[in-house]
MARKOLTOR-439625 format. One record per atom (N, C-alpha, C, CB): residue number from 1; chain; atom name; x, y, z. Coordinates in steps of 0.1 Angstrom, whole numbers, plus 5000, padded with zeros to 4 digits. Glycine has a CB too. Example, Ala and Ser with C-alpha at 12.3 -4.5 7.8 and 13.67 -1.06 7.14 Angstrom:
BEGIN
 pos unit site   xx   yy   zz
   1    A    N 5132 4943 5078
   1    A   CA 5123 4955 5078
   1    A    C 5132 4967 5078
   1    A   CB 5113 4955 5090
   2    A    N 5128 4978 5071
   2    A   CA 5137 4989 5071
   2    A    C 5129 5000 5079
   2    A   CB 5141 4994 5057
This chain:
BEGIN
 pos unit site   xx   yy   zz
   1    A    N 7043 1050 1321
   1    A   CA 7045 1038 1309
   1    A    C 7059 1039 1304
   1    A   CB 7034 1039 1294
   2    A    N 7064 1027 1299
   2    A   CA 7076 1026 1292
   2    A    C 7073 1022 1275
   2    A   CB 7086 1014 1301
   3    A    N 7081 1023 1267
   3    A   CA 7082 1023 1254
   3    A    C 7095 1020 1250
   3    A   CB 7079 1035 1248
   4    A    N 7098 1011 1239
   4    A   CA 7110 1007 1233
   4    A    C 7108 1008 1220
   4    A   CB 7114 0995 1237
   5    A    N 7120 1006 1212
   5    A   CA 7118 1004 1197
   5    A    C 7128 0989 1194
   5    A   CB 7122 1019 1187
   6    A    N 7121 0982 1187
   6    A   CA 7127 0973 1183
   6    A    C 7137 0972 1174
   6    A   CB 7120 0968 1180
   7    A    N 7151 0967 1176
   7    A   CA 7161 0970 1167
   7    A    C 7165 0956 1160
   7    A   CB 7173 0978 1174
   8    A    N 7156 0944 1164
   8    A   CA 7159 0927 1160
   8    A    C 7147 0922 1161
   8    A   CB 7169 0918 1170
   9    A    N 7146 0916 1147
   9    A   CA 7131 0907 1151
   9    A    C 7135 0890 1145
   9    A   CB 7114 0916 1138
  10    A    N 7151 0889 1147
  10    A   CA 7152 0873 1144
  10    A    C 7147 0863 1150
  10    A   CB 7163 0870 1145
  11    A    N 7140 0856 1143
  11    A   CA 7129 0845 1150
  11    A    C 7117 0849 1156
  11    A   CB 7135 0837 1162
  12    A    N 7114 0862 1151
  12    A   CA 7103 0868 1155
  12    A    C 7094 0878 1143
  12    A   CB 7107 0874 1168
  13    A    N 7097 0878 1131
  13    A   CA 7092 0884 1125
  13    A    C 7079 0886 1121
  13    A   CB 7096 0881 1119
  14    A    N 7070 0876 1124
  14    A   CA 7057 0876 1125
  14    A    C 7049 0884 1136
  14    A   CB 7053 0864 1125
  15    A    N 7056 0886 1148
  15    A   CA 7056 0891 1158
  15    A    C 7058 0906 1163
  15    A   CB 7063 0886 1161
  16    A    N 7072 0909 1155
  16    A   CA 7079 0923 1159
  16    A    C 7084 0931 1148
  16    A   CB 7091 0921 1167
  17    A    N 7083 0941 1145
  17    A   CA 7086 0947 1132
  17    A    C 7103 0956 1138
  17    A   CB 7071 0958 1126
  18    A    N 7110 0957 1132
  18    A   CA 7122 0964 1133
  18    A    C 7118 0981 1131
  18    A   CB 7133 0959 1121
  19    A    N 7122 0987 1140
  19    A   CA 7120 1001 1142
  19    A    C 7106 1005 1147
  19    A   CB 7123 1007 1130
  20    A    N 7100 0995 1150
  20    A   CA 7085 1000 1151
  20    A    C 7086 1002 1169
  20    A   CB 7070 0986 1143
  21    A    N 7080 1012 1175
  21    A   CA 7077 1011 1186
  21    A    C 7067 1005 1195
  21    A   CB 7077 1019 1186
  22    A    N 7071 1000 1207
  22    A   CA 7065 0991 1216
  22    A    C 7061 0994 1228
  22    A   CB 7071 0982 1219
  23    A    N 7049 0991 1233
  23    A   CA 7047 0995 1247
  23    A    C 7048 0984 1258
  23    A   CB 7033 1002 1248
  24    A    N 7057 0987 1267
  24    A   CA 7062 0975 1276
  24    A    C 7054 0972 1288
  24    A   CB 7076 0978 1281
  25    A    N 7052 0961 1291
  25    A   CA 7046 0957 1304
  25    A    C 7055 0956 1314
  25    A   CB 7038 0945 1303
  26    A    N 7049 0960 1329
  26    A   CA 7061 0955 1339
  26    A    C 7060 0941 1343
  26    A   CB 7063 0964 1352
  27    A    N 7071 0934 1344
  27    A   CA 7076 0921 1348
  27    A    C 7086 0917 1353
  27    A   CB 7075 0915 1341
  28    A    N 7089 0918 1368
  28    A   CA 7103 0918 1372
  28    A    C 7105 0903 1369
  28    A   CB 7108 0922 1387
  29    A    N 7099 0894 1371
  29    A   CA 7107 0882 1366
  29    A    C 7112 0879 1355
  29    A   CB 7101 0873 1366
  30    A    N 7106 0884 1344
  30    A   CA 7110 0882 1332
  30    A    C 7125 0894 1329
  30    A   CB 7096 0885 1323
  31    A    N 7127 0907 1338
  31    A   CA 7137 0914 1339
  31    A    C 7151 0905 1344
  31    A   CB 7134 0925 1347
  32    A    N 7146 0897 1351
  32    A   CA 7158 0885 1360
  32    A    C 7166 0877 1349
  32    A   CB 7150 0871 1371
  33    A    N 7158 0875 1338
  33    A   CA 7161 0861 1330
  33    A    C 7164 0872 1317
  33    A   CB 7145 0846 1327
  34    A    N 7166 0886 1315
  34    A   CA 7171 0891 1303
  34    A    C 7160 0890 1292
  34    A   CB 7183 0882 1299
  35    A    N 7150 0894 1298
  35    A   CA 7136 0894 1286
  35    A    C 7130 0907 1290
  35    A   CB 7123 0880 1288
  36    A    N 7121 0910 1282
  36    A   CA 7111 0918 1280
  36    A    C 7097 0918 1282
  36    A   CB 7112 0921 1271
  37    A    N 7085 0920 1284
  37    A   CA 7073 0920 1280
  37    A    C 7067 0930 1277
  37    A   CB 7066 0915 1288
  38    A    N 7066 0929 1261
  38    A   CA 7060 0938 1252
  38    A    C 7048 0936 1247
  38    A   CB 7067 0939 1243
  39    A    N 7035 0945 1243
  39    A   CA 7025 0942 1237
  39    A    C 7029 0941 1218
  39    A   CB 7015 0952 1242
  40    A    N 7026 0931 1214
  40    A   CA 7035 0929 1203
  40    A    C 7026 0930 1190
  40    A   CB 7042 0915 1205
  41    A    N 7024 0924 1180
  41    A   CA 7016 0926 1166
  41    A    C 7000 0920 1167
  41    A   CB 7025 0916 1153
  42    A    N 7003 0910 1178
  42    A   CA 6994 0902 1177
  42    A    C 6980 0911 1190
  42    A   CB 7001 0884 1181
  43    A    N 6985 0920 1196
  43    A   CA 6980 0927 1205
  43    A    C 6981 0922 1221
  43    A   CB 6967 0928 1200
  44    A    N 6988 0913 1221
  44    A   CA 6989 0904 1233
  44    A    C 7004 0907 1236
  44    A   CB 6986 0887 1231
  45    A    N 7005 0907 1248
  45    A   CA 7018 0909 1256
  45    A    C 7025 0893 1258
  45    A   CB 7015 0917 1271
  46    A    N 7038 0897 1254
  46    A   CA 7046 0883 1254
  46    A    C 7061 0885 1255
  46    A   CB 7043 0875 1240
  47    A    N 7068 0879 1259
  47    A   CA 7083 0879 1264
  47    A    C 7089 0879 1255
  47    A   CB 7087 0869 1272
  48    A    N 7105 0884 1252
  48    A   CA 7114 0886 1244
  48    A    C 7126 0889 1245
  48    A   CB 7110 0891 1239
  49    A    N 7136 0888 1239
  49    A   CA 7150 0892 1245
  49    A    C 7150 0906 1249
  49    A   CB 7161 0890 1234
  50    A    N 7157 0909 1260
  50    A   CA 7160 0929 1261
  50    A    C 7169 0930 1250
  50    A   CB 7170 0937 1278
  51    A    N 7175 0922 1245
  51    A   CA 7188 0927 1235
  51    A    C 7180 0929 1221
  51    A   CB 7201 0913 1232
  52    A    N 7166 0929 1217
  52    A   CA 7159 0931 1206
  52    A    C 7152 0945 1209
  52    A   CB 7149 0919 1202
  53    A    N 7153 0952 1219
  53    A   CA 7148 0964 1219
  53    A    C 7161 0976 1226
  53    A   CB 7132 0963 1228
  54    A    N 7157 0989 1224
  54    A   CA 7161 0998 1231
  54    A    C 7151 1010 1238
  54    A   CB 7170 1002 1224
  55    A    N 7153 1008 1248
  55    A   CA 7143 1018 1255
  55    A    C 7143 1033 1253
  55    A   CB 7145 1017 1268
  56    A    N 7130 1040 1251
  56    A   CA 7130 1053 1247
  56    A    C 7124 1062 1258
  56    A   CB 7124 1054 1235
  57    A    N 7129 1073 1260
  57    A   CA 7128 1081 1272
  57    A    C 7119 1094 1261
  57    A   CB 7147 1084 1280
  58    A    N 7102 1092 1266
  58    A   CA 7095 1101 1259
  58    A    C 7089 1113 1271
  58    A   CB 7082 1093 1250
  59    A    N 7086 1122 1263
  59    A   CA 7076 1134 1275
  59    A    C 7064 1127 1277
  59    A   CB 7069 1151 1266
  60    A    N 7060 1130 1286
  60    A   CA 7044 1125 1291
  60    A    C 7034 1126 1282
  60    A   CB 7039 1133 1304
  61    A    N 7035 1144 1270
  61    A   CA 7025 1140 1263
  61    A    C 7027 1131 1249
  61    A   CB 7017 1151 1262
  62    A    N 7039 1130 1246
  62    A   CA 7042 1118 1241
  62    A    C 7036 1103 1243
  62    A   CB 7052 1118 1242
  63    A    N 7042 1101 1255
  63    A   CA 7035 1090 1260
  63    A    C 7020 1084 1260
  63    A   CB 7037 1091 1271
  64    A    N 7014 1098 1262
  64    A   CA 6999 1095 1261
  64    A    C 6994 1091 1248
  64    A   CB 6993 1106 1263
  65    A    N 7001 1101 1240
  65    A   CA 6999 1104 1222
  65    A    C 6998 1086 1220
  65    A   CB 7017 1113 1210
  66    A    N 7009 1079 1224
  66    A   CA 7015 1065 1217
  66    A    C 7003 1055 1224
  66    A   CB 7035 1060 1223
  67    A    N 7001 1055 1236
  67    A   CA 6993 1048 1243
  67    A    C 6978 1047 1239
  67    A   CB 6994 1052 1253
  68    A    N 6972 1058 1235
  68    A   CA 6964 1056 1230
  68    A    C 6961 1054 1211
  68    A   CB 6959 1066 1237
  69    A    N 6974 1054 1203
  69    A   CA 6971 1047 1192
  69    A    C 6980 1034 1192
  69    A   CB 6972 1055 1180
  70    A    N 6985 1029 1201
  70    A   CA 6993 1017 1195
  70    A    C 6985 1007 1202
  70    A   CB 7009 1015 1197
């Protein structure tokens, strides 16, 4: 699993919260366009600009804990 923290929510303030951790879903086509697929505040997955996030390196126990509460 991969997680990111939001650092910018310009134009997406209803969907993203700055400083919040989001789960990333794999999407190679999105990556080719500098986009990232995350599960946002709606609980659905959408594409957002990669520059709005910073990737987090988390231990397996932390990843599992986040996966169950996000």
